[in-house]
Biopython code that builds the backbone (N, CA, C, O; Angstrom):
import numpy as np
from Bio.PDB.StructureBuilder import StructureBuilder

atoms = [
    (1, "UNK", "N", (1.113, -1.413, -0.158)),
    (1, "UNK", "CA", (0.136, -0.174, -0.087)),
    (1, "UNK", "C", (1.111, 1.295, 0.073)),
    (1, "UNK", "O", (2.110, 1.484, 0.767)),
    (2, "UNK", "N", (0.389, 2.210, -0.852)),
    (2, "UNK", "CA", (1.461, 3.459, -0.733)),
    (2, "UNK", "C", (0.671, 4.220, 0.501)),
    (2, "UNK", "O", (-0.306, 3.854, 1.154)),
    (3, "UNK", "N", (1.467, 5.414, 0.569)),
    (3, "UNK", "CA", (1.296, 6.153, 1.875)),
    (3, "UNK", "C", (0.117, 7.053, 1.330)),
    (3, "UNK", "O", (-0.339, 7.804, 2.192)),
    (4, "UNK", "N", (-0.435, 7.133, 0.164)),
    (4, "UNK", "CA", (-1.401, 7.921, -0.119)),
    (4, "UNK", "C", (-2.788, 7.232, 0.398)),
    (4, "UNK", "O", (-3.718, 7.801, 0.969)),
    (5, "UNK", "N", (-2.660, 5.621, -0.016)),
    (5, "UNK", "CA", (-3.738, 5.118, 0.197)),
    (5, "UNK", "C", (-3.894, 4.952, 1.729)),
    (5, "UNK", "O", (-5.037, 5.195, 2.115)),
    (6, "UNK", "N", (-3.210, 4.675, 2.474)),
    (6, "UNK", "CA", (-2.906, 4.595, 4.058)),
    (6, "UNK", "C", (-3.265, 5.963, 4.378)),
    (6, "UNK", "O", (-3.826, 5.879, 5.470)),
    (7, "UNK", "N", (-3.246, 7.082, 4.045)),
    (7, "UNK", "CA", (-3.652, 8.346, 4.371)),
    (7, "UNK", "C", (-5.312, 8.473, 4.197)),
    (7, "UNK", "O", (-6.075, 8.985, 5.015)),
    (8, "UNK", "N", (-5.684, 7.843, 2.855)),
    (8, "UNK", "CA", (-7.158, 8.291, 2.370)),
    (8, "UNK", "C", (-7.853, 7.084, 3.350)),
    (8, "UNK", "O", (-9.005, 7.321, 3.714)),
    (9, "UNK", "N", (-7.344, 6.029, 3.723)),
    (9, "UNK", "CA", (-8.034, 4.958, 4.531)),
    (9, "UNK", "C", (-8.357, 5.599, 6.092)),
    (9, "UNK", "O", (-9.434, 5.564, 6.687)),
    (10, "UNK", "N", (-6.957, 6.245, 6.591)),
    (10, "UNK", "CA", (-7.317, 6.645, 8.239)),
    (10, "UNK", "C", (-8.542, 7.907, 7.922)),
    (10, "UNK", "O", (-9.475, 8.083, 8.707)),
    (11, "UNK", "N", (-8.383, 8.641, 6.792)),
    (11, "UNK", "CA", (-9.385, 9.778, 6.846)),
    (11, "UNK", "C", (-10.692, 9.223, 6.722)),
    (11, "UNK", "O", (-11.573, 9.710, 7.430)),
    (12, "UNK", "N", (-10.963, 8.319, 5.972)),
    (12, "UNK", "CA", (-12.288, 7.737, 5.387)),
    (12, "UNK", "C", (-12.729, 6.986, 7.039)),
    (12, "UNK", "O", (-13.837, 7.258, 7.502)),
    (13, "UNK", "N", (-11.932, 6.214, 7.692)),
    (13, "UNK", "CA", (-12.013, 5.744, 9.031)),
    (13, "UNK", "C", (-12.573, 6.750, 9.969)),
    (13, "UNK", "O", (-13.671, 6.485, 10.458)),
    (14, "UNK", "N", (-12.043, 7.762, 10.268)),
    (14, "UNK", "CA", (-12.265, 8.946, 10.745)),
    (14, "UNK", "C", (-13.595, 9.368, 10.475)),
    (14, "UNK", "O", (-14.515, 9.324, 11.293)),
    (15, "UNK", "N", (-13.679, 9.817, 9.192)),
    (15, "UNK", "CA", (-15.076, 10.220, 8.802)),
    (15, "UNK", "C", (-16.441, 9.328, 9.047)),
    (15, "UNK", "O", (-17.573, 9.704, 9.350)),
    (16, "UNK", "N", (-15.983, 8.174, 8.835)),
    (16, "UNK", "CA", (-17.084, 6.981, 9.361)),
    (16, "UNK", "C", (-17.352, 6.846, 10.823)),
    (16, "UNK", "O", (-18.408, 6.350, 11.214)),
    (17, "UNK", "N", (-16.415, 7.277, 11.661)),
    (17, "UNK", "CA", (-16.401, 7.373, 12.803)),
    (17, "UNK", "C", (-17.301, 8.406, 13.478)),
    (17, "UNK", "O", (-18.153, 8.199, 14.342)),
    (18, "UNK", "N", (-16.967, 9.481, 12.950)),
    (18, "UNK", "CA", (-17.578, 10.631, 13.131)),
    (18, "UNK", "C", (-19.175, 10.529, 12.759)),
    (18, "UNK", "O", (-20.036, 10.826, 13.587)),
    (19, "UNK", "N", (-19.491, 10.070, 11.403)),
    (19, "UNK", "CA", (-20.794, 9.891, 10.921)),
    (19, "UNK", "C", (-21.543, 9.160, 11.852)),
    (19, "UNK", "O", (-22.588, 9.590, 12.340)),
    (20, "UNK", "N", (-20.874, 7.689, 12.208)),
    (20, "UNK", "CA", (-21.509, 7.046, 13.288)),
    (20, "UNK", "C", (-22.012, 7.642, 14.478)),
    (20, "UNK", "O", (-23.182, 7.453, 14.810)),
    (21, "UNK", "N", (-21.122, 8.448, 15.251)),
    (21, "UNK", "CA", (-21.411, 9.414, 16.403)),
    (21, "UNK", "C", (-22.571, 10.152, 16.313)),
    (21, "UNK", "O", (-23.516, 10.119, 17.101)),
    (22, "UNK", "N", (-22.443, 10.907, 15.188)),
    (22, "UNK", "CA", (-23.621, 11.903, 14.856)),
    (22, "UNK", "C", (-25.129, 10.888, 14.707)),
    (22, "UNK", "O", (-26.223, 11.223, 15.161)),
    (23, "UNK", "N", (-24.919, 9.966, 14.171)),
    (23, "UNK", "CA", (-26.250, 9.075, 13.930)),
    (23, "UNK", "C", (-26.657, 8.425, 15.317)),
    (23, "UNK", "O", (-27.847, 8.170, 15.506)),
    (24, "UNK", "N", (-25.787, 8.169, 16.220)),
    (24, "UNK", "CA", (-26.013, 7.778, 17.298)),
    (24, "UNK", "C", (-26.413, 8.878, 18.337)),
    (24, "UNK", "O", (-27.323, 8.537, 19.093)),
    (25, "UNK", "N", (-25.919, 10.094, 18.510)),
    (25, "UNK", "CA", (-26.744, 11.259, 19.023)),
    (25, "UNK", "C", (-28.145, 11.446, 18.561)),
    (25, "UNK", "O", (-29.062, 11.411, 19.382)),
    (26, "UNK", "N", (-28.425, 11.695, 16.961)),
    (26, "UNK", "CA", (-29.531, 11.809, 16.520)),
    (26, "UNK", "C", (-30.614, 10.602, 17.334)),
    (26, "UNK", "O", (-31.674, 10.836, 17.915)),
    (27, "UNK", "N", (-30.088, 9.599, 17.183)),
    (27, "UNK", "CA", (-31.094, 8.395, 17.848)),
    (27, "UNK", "C", (-31.193, 8.625, 19.225)),
    (27, "UNK", "O", (-32.354, 8.498, 19.614)),
    (28, "UNK", "N", (-30.401, 8.915, 20.092)),
    (28, "UNK", "CA", (-30.476, 9.605, 21.583)),
    (28, "UNK", "C", (-31.314, 10.796, 21.650)),
    (28, "UNK", "O", (-32.192, 10.890, 22.508)),
    (29, "UNK", "N", (-31.118, 11.605, 20.892)),
    (29, "UNK", "CA", (-31.759, 12.692, 21.144)),
    (29, "UNK", "C", (-33.536, 12.370, 20.855)),
    (29, "UNK", "O", (-34.419, 12.832, 21.577)),
    (30, "UNK", "N", (-33.755, 11.575, 19.769)),
    (30, "UNK", "CA", (-35.220, 11.346, 19.269)),
    (30, "UNK", "C", (-35.626, 10.375, 20.454)),
    (30, "UNK", "O", (-36.836, 10.375, 20.680)),
    (31, "UNK", "N", (-34.872, 9.561, 21.243)),
    (31, "UNK", "CA", (-35.190, 8.505, 22.226)),
    (31, "UNK", "C", (-35.579, 9.466, 23.394)),
    (31, "UNK", "O", (-36.556, 9.091, 24.042)),
    (32, "UNK", "N", (-35.058, 10.508, 23.740)),
    (32, "UNK", "CA", (-34.741, 11.418, 24.789)),
    (32, "UNK", "C", (-36.209, 12.156, 24.640)),
    (32, "UNK", "O", (-36.943, 12.209, 25.627)),
    (33, "UNK", "N", (-36.548, 12.628, 23.592)),
    (33, "UNK", "CA", (-37.553, 13.553, 23.334)),
    (33, "UNK", "C", (-39.013, 12.661, 23.629)),
    (33, "UNK", "O", (-39.967, 13.021, 24.318)),
    (34, "UNK", "N", (-38.851, 11.455, 22.907)),
    (34, "UNK", "CA", (-40.204, 10.645, 23.003)),
    (34, "UNK", "C", (-40.340, 10.149, 24.355)),
    (34, "UNK", "O", (-41.481, 10.108, 24.816)),
    (35, "UNK", "N", (-39.145, 9.678, 25.232)),
    (35, "UNK", "CA", (-39.377, 9.601, 26.459)),
    (35, "UNK", "C", (-39.909, 10.707, 27.514)),
    (35, "UNK", "O", (-40.683, 10.492, 28.447)),
    (36, "UNK", "N", (-39.324, 11.922, 27.158)),
    (36, "UNK", "CA", (-40.215, 13.219, 27.478)),
    (36, "UNK", "C", (-41.434, 13.554, 27.129)),
    (36, "UNK", "O", (-42.150, 14.167, 27.921)),
    (37, "UNK", "N", (-41.801, 13.254, 26.064)),
    (37, "UNK", "CA", (-43.317, 13.324, 25.753)),
    (37, "UNK", "C", (-44.174, 12.175, 26.430)),
    (37, "UNK", "O", (-45.269, 12.452, 26.919)),
    (38, "UNK", "N", (-43.739, 11.057, 26.453)),
    (38, "UNK", "CA", (-44.603, 10.021, 27.253)),
    (38, "UNK", "C", (-44.724, 10.233, 28.639)),
    (38, "UNK", "O", (-45.652, 9.805, 29.326)),
    (39, "UNK", "N", (-43.635, 10.998, 29.096)),
    (39, "UNK", "CA", (-43.323, 11.113, 30.743)),
    (39, "UNK", "C", (-44.543, 12.336, 30.974)),
    (39, "UNK", "O", (-45.328, 12.331, 31.922)),
    (40, "UNK", "N", (-44.508, 13.309, 29.949)),
    (40, "UNK", "CA", (-45.518, 14.594, 30.290)),
    (40, "UNK", "C", (-46.958, 14.078, 30.253)),
    (40, "UNK", "O", (-47.883, 14.415, 30.992)),
    (41, "UNK", "N", (-46.969, 12.968, 28.994)),
    (41, "UNK", "CA", (-48.483, 12.848, 28.842)),
    (41, "UNK", "C", (-48.991, 11.615, 30.125)),
    (41, "UNK", "O", (-50.182, 11.647, 30.435)),
    (42, "UNK", "N", (-48.244, 10.755, 30.706)),
    (42, "UNK", "CA", (-48.609, 10.233, 32.267)),
    (42, "UNK", "C", (-48.650, 11.284, 33.242)),
    (42, "UNK", "O", (-49.485, 11.213, 34.144)),
    (43, "UNK", "N", (-47.883, 12.217, 33.178)),
    (43, "UNK", "CA", (-47.997, 13.230, 34.128)),
    (43, "UNK", "C", (-49.350, 13.889, 33.965)),
    (43, "UNK", "O", (-50.050, 14.034, 34.968)),
    (44, "UNK", "N", (-49.673, 14.201, 33.059)),
    (44, "UNK", "CA", (-50.981, 15.020, 32.884)),
    (44, "UNK", "C", (-52.066, 14.104, 32.886)),
    (44, "UNK", "O", (-53.153, 14.655, 33.062)),
    (45, "UNK", "N", (-52.103, 12.706, 32.724)),
    (45, "UNK", "CA", (-53.273, 11.950, 32.946)),
    (45, "UNK", "C", (-53.394, 11.792, 34.231)),
    (45, "UNK", "O", (-54.569, 11.807, 34.598)),
    (46, "UNK", "N", (-52.446, 11.613, 35.241)),
    (46, "UNK", "CA", (-52.589, 11.289, 36.466)),
    (46, "UNK", "C", (-52.577, 12.633, 37.412)),
    (46, "UNK", "O", (-52.273, 12.507, 38.598)),
    (47, "UNK", "N", (-52.779, 13.413, 37.084)),
    (47, "UNK", "CA", (-52.853, 14.865, 37.739)),
    (47, "UNK", "C", (-54.105, 14.967, 38.824)),
    (47, "UNK", "O", (-53.973, 15.639, 39.847)),
    (48, "UNK", "N", (-55.134, 14.365, 38.573)),
    (48, "UNK", "CA", (-56.468, 14.404, 39.207)),
    (48, "UNK", "C", (-56.131, 13.423, 40.260)),
    (48, "UNK", "O", (-56.320, 13.941, 41.361)),
    (49, "UNK", "N", (-55.669, 12.103, 40.355)),
    (49, "UNK", "CA", (-55.220, 11.177, 40.949)),
    (49, "UNK", "C", (-54.318, 11.504, 41.885)),
    (49, "UNK", "O", (-54.335, 10.976, 42.997)),
    (50, "UNK", "N", (-53.178, 12.678, 41.422)),
    (50, "UNK", "CA", (-52.334, 13.039, 42.889)),
    (50, "UNK", "C", (-53.149, 13.971, 43.451)),
    (50, "UNK", "O", (-53.128, 13.909, 44.680)),
    (51, "UNK", "N", (-53.832, 14.781, 43.020)),
    (51, "UNK", "CA", (-54.715, 15.834, 43.678)),
    (51, "UNK", "C", (-55.625, 15.190, 44.810)),
    (51, "UNK", "O", (-55.899, 15.728, 45.883)),
    (52, "UNK", "N", (-56.014, 14.025, 44.404)),
    (52, "UNK", "CA", (-56.877, 13.217, 45.506)),
    (52, "UNK", "C", (-56.300, 12.775, 46.371)),
    (52, "UNK", "O", (-56.672, 12.988, 47.525)),
    (53, "UNK", "N", (-55.222, 12.030, 46.095)),
    (53, "UNK", "CA", (-54.296, 11.559, 47.122)),
    (53, "UNK", "C", (-53.773, 12.490, 48.425)),
    (53, "UNK", "O", (-53.729, 12.182, 49.616)),
    (54, "UNK", "N", (-53.422, 13.646, 47.807)),
    (54, "UNK", "CA", (-52.871, 14.684, 48.457)),
    (54, "UNK", "C", (-54.116, 15.257, 49.443)),
    (54, "UNK", "O", (-53.841, 15.637, 50.581)),
    (55, "UNK", "N", (-55.476, 15.293, 48.949)),
    (55, "UNK", "CA", (-56.396, 15.634, 49.936)),
    (55, "UNK", "C", (-56.991, 14.557, 50.645)),
    (55, "UNK", "O", (-57.890, 14.908, 51.409)),
    (56, "UNK", "N", (-56.706, 13.190, 50.598)),
    (56, "UNK", "CA", (-56.965, 11.972, 51.003)),
    (56, "UNK", "C", (-58.301, 11.498, 51.105)),
    (56, "UNK", "O", (-58.879, 10.850, 51.978)),
    (57, "UNK", "N", (-58.746, 12.080, 49.754)),
    (57, "UNK", "CA", (-60.033, 11.701, 49.245)),
    (57, "UNK", "C", (-59.869, 10.671, 48.081)),
    (57, "UNK", "O", (-59.096, 10.996, 47.180)),
    (58, "UNK", "N", (-60.580, 9.329, 47.986)),
    (58, "UNK", "CA", (-60.549, 8.644, 47.030)),
    (58, "UNK", "C", (-60.707, 9.063, 45.571)),
    (58, "UNK", "O", (-61.813, 9.575, 45.397)),
    (59, "UNK", "N", (-60.112, 9.023, 44.691)),
    (59, "UNK", "CA", (-60.456, 9.534, 43.344)),
    (59, "UNK", "C", (-61.528, 9.141, 42.691)),
    (59, "UNK", "O", (-61.653, 7.919, 42.771)),
    (60, "UNK", "N", (-62.529, 9.764, 41.948)),
    (60, "UNK", "CA", (-63.420, 9.359, 41.115)),
    (60, "UNK", "C", (-63.043, 8.649, 40.084)),
    (60, "UNK", "O", (-62.453, 9.287, 39.212)),
    (61, "UNK", "N", (-63.212, 7.415, 39.889)),
    (61, "UNK", "CA", (-62.595, 6.471, 38.840)),
    (61, "UNK", "C", (-63.682, 6.249, 37.818)),
    (61, "UNK", "O", (-63.344, 6.071, 36.647)),
    (62, "UNK", "N", (-64.891, 6.244, 38.139)),
    (62, "UNK", "CA", (-66.098, 6.041, 37.091)),
    (62, "UNK", "C", (-67.042, 5.195, 37.777)),
    (62, "UNK", "O", (-67.303, 5.333, 38.972)),
    (63, "UNK", "N", (-67.562, 4.312, 37.023)),
    (63, "UNK", "CA", (-68.754, 3.623, 37.591)),
    (63, "UNK", "C", (-68.473, 2.520, 38.729)),
    (63, "UNK", "O", (-67.492, 1.791, 38.583)),
    (64, "UNK", "N", (-69.246, 2.382, 39.784)),
    (64, "UNK", "CA", (-68.972, 1.583, 40.659)),
    (64, "UNK", "C", (-70.278, 0.423, 40.559)),
    (64, "UNK", "O", (-71.462, 0.753, 40.618)),
    (65, "UNK", "N", (-69.790, -0.990, 40.397)),
    (65, "UNK", "CA", (-70.620, -2.160, 40.061)),
    (65, "UNK", "C", (-70.545, -2.710, 41.709)),
    (65, "UNK", "O", (-69.530, -2.969, 42.355)),
    (66, "UNK", "N", (-71.957, -2.788, 42.134)),
    (66, "UNK", "CA", (-71.954, -3.267, 43.617)),
    (66, "UNK", "C", (-72.787, -4.863, 43.212)),
    (66, "UNK", "O", (-73.532, -4.915, 42.233)),
    (67, "UNK", "N", (-72.559, -5.997, 44.026)),
    (67, "UNK", "CA", (-73.213, -7.158, 43.872)),
    (67, "UNK", "C", (-72.439, -8.170, 44.756)),
    (67, "UNK", "O", (-71.569, -7.931, 45.594)),
    (68, "UNK", "N", (-72.889, -9.186, 44.424)),
    (68, "UNK", "CA", (-72.770, -10.641, 45.265)),
    (68, "UNK", "C", (-72.079, -11.471, 44.191)),
    (68, "UNK", "O", (-72.224, -11.392, 42.971)),
    (69, "UNK", "N", (-71.252, -12.333, 44.942)),
    (69, "UNK", "CA", (-70.533, -13.323, 43.784)),
    (69, "UNK", "C", (-70.439, -14.722, 44.580)),
    (69, "UNK", "O", (-70.260, -14.701, 45.798)),
    (70, "UNK", "N", (-70.551, -15.825, 43.945)),
    (70, "UNK", "CA", (-70.354, -17.015, 44.434)),
    (70, "UNK", "C", (-69.301, -17.928, 43.499)),
    (70, "UNK", "O", (-69.368, -18.089, 42.280)),
    (71, "UNK", "N", (-68.412, -18.421, 44.332)),
    (71, "UNK", "CA", (-67.136, -19.307, 43.632)),
    (71, "UNK", "C", (-67.818, -20.868, 43.336)),
    (71, "UNK", "O", (-68.178, -21.590, 44.266)),
    (72, "UNK", "N", (-67.922, -21.225, 42.038)),
    (72, "UNK", "CA", (-68.376, -22.496, 42.045)),
    (72, "UNK", "C", (-67.216, -23.064, 41.301)),
    (72, "UNK", "O", (-66.635, -22.574, 40.332)),
    (73, "UNK", "N", (-66.935, -24.405, 42.048)),
    (73, "UNK", "CA", (-66.009, -25.366, 41.401)),
    (73, "UNK", "C", (-66.337, -26.281, 40.533)),
    (73, "UNK", "O", (-67.219, -27.034, 40.947)),
    (74, "UNK", "N", (-65.866, -26.545, 39.239)),
    (74, "UNK", "CA", (-65.791, -27.086, 38.097)),
    (74, "UNK", "C", (-65.634, -28.651, 38.547)),
    (74, "UNK", "O", (-64.516, -29.039, 38.889)),
    (75, "UNK", "N", (-66.710, -29.527, 38.551)),
    (75, "UNK", "CA", (-66.375, -30.857, 38.853)),
    (75, "UNK", "C", (-66.492, -31.553, 37.590)),
    (75, "UNK", "O", (-67.435, -31.386, 36.817)),
    (76, "UNK", "N", (-65.432, -32.406, 37.374)),
    (76, "UNK", "CA", (-65.093, -33.240, 36.274)),
    (76, "UNK", "C", (-65.936, -34.607, 36.079)),
    (76, "UNK", "O", (-65.519, -35.546, 36.756)),
    (77, "UNK", "N", (-66.818, -34.808, 35.434)),
    (77, "UNK", "CA", (-67.469, -36.379, 35.609)),
    (77, "UNK", "C", (-66.914, -37.049, 34.482)),
    (77, "UNK", "O", (-66.225, -36.528, 33.605)),
    (78, "UNK", "N", (-67.293, -38.346, 34.575)),
    (78, "UNK", "CA", (-66.829, -39.060, 33.056)),
    (78, "UNK", "C", (-67.882, -38.895, 32.135)),
    (78, "UNK", "O", (-67.604, -38.990, 30.940)),
    (79, "UNK", "N", (-69.146, -38.643, 32.511)),
    (79, "UNK", "CA", (-70.240, -38.515, 31.411)),
    (79, "UNK", "C", (-69.825, -37.090, 30.597)),
    (79, "UNK", "O", (-70.362, -36.890, 29.507)),
    (80, "UNK", "N", (-69.013, -36.253, 31.051)),
    (80, "UNK", "CA", (-68.738, -34.920, 30.584)),
    (80, "UNK", "C", (-67.456, -34.884, 29.402)),
    (80, "UNK", "O", (-67.126, -33.879, 28.771)),
    (81, "UNK", "N", (-66.783, -36.372, 29.272)),
    (81, "UNK", "CA", (-65.756, -36.515, 28.557)),
    (81, "UNK", "C", (-66.301, -36.444, 27.065)),
    (81, "UNK", "O", (-67.439, -36.706, 26.675)),
    (82, "UNK", "N", (-65.210, -36.028, 26.336)),
    (82, "UNK", "CA", (-65.286, -35.940, 24.732)),
    (82, "UNK", "C", (-65.177, -37.111, 23.899)),
    (82, "UNK", "O", (-65.007, -37.094, 22.680)),
    (83, "UNK", "N", (-65.285, -38.120, 24.626)),
    (83, "UNK", "CA", (-65.026, -39.589, 24.159)),
    (83, "UNK", "C", (-66.260, -39.748, 23.353)),
    (83, "UNK", "O", (-67.288, -39.093, 23.525)),
    (84, "UNK", "N", (-66.039, -40.872, 22.263)),
    (84, "UNK", "CA", (-67.397, -40.937, 21.425)),
    (84, "UNK", "C", (-68.331, -42.155, 22.263)),
    (84, "UNK", "O", (-67.870, -43.183, 22.759)),
    (85, "UNK", "N", (-69.384, -41.834, 22.263)),
    (85, "UNK", "CA", (-70.461, -42.807, 22.881)),
    (85, "UNK", "C", (-70.383, -43.987, 22.148)),
    (85, "UNK", "O", (-70.395, -44.080, 20.920)),
    (86, "UNK", "N", (-70.283, -45.115, 23.176)),
    (86, "UNK", "CA", (-70.359, -46.611, 22.574)),
    (86, "UNK", "C", (-71.171, -47.461, 23.433)),
    (86, "UNK", "O", (-71.606, -47.036, 24.503)),
    (87, "UNK", "N", (-71.365, -48.487, 23.071)),
    (87, "UNK", "CA", (-72.417, -49.219, 24.015)),
    (87, "UNK", "C", (-72.220, -49.295, 25.077)),
    (87, "UNK", "O", (-71.056, -49.599, 25.336)),
    (88, "UNK", "N", (-72.972, -49.128, 26.043)),
    (88, "UNK", "CA", (-72.875, -49.229, 27.500)),
    (88, "UNK", "C", (-73.253, -50.472, 28.020)),
    (88, "UNK", "O", (-74.357, -50.922, 27.712)),
    (89, "UNK", "N", (-72.365, -51.212, 28.900)),
    (89, "UNK", "CA", (-72.812, -52.337, 29.654)),
    (89, "UNK", "C", (-73.117, -52.350, 31.073)),
    (89, "UNK", "O", (-73.496, -53.388, 31.614)),
]
sb = StructureBuilder()
sb.init_structure("model")
sb.init_model(0)
sb.init_chain("A")
sb.init_seg("    ")
for serial, (resi, resn, name, xyz) in enumerate(atoms, 1):
    if name == "N":
        sb.init_residue(resn, " ", resi, " ")
    sb.init_atom(name, np.array(xyz, "f"), 0.0, 1.0, " ", f" {name:<3s}", serial, name[0])
structure = sb.get_structure()
């Protein structure tokens, strides 16, 4: 390799490294801006909840459904199997 080729190769390497850093910084700035926008949106959406917590009052979250419930356990019986019906003895 000649001296000129080595100098041009070194210059090209430096230029590529600088371009890589520029693109990396652009990606980091875009990611930081996106994170800031998401944080601002979450902060704005939860402001009423924070105010209610400061006052010690439960926040108004919407419709309250009242009622009773019963837990029913599922029982597995042989008659419930998905086996084809055959002659019974």
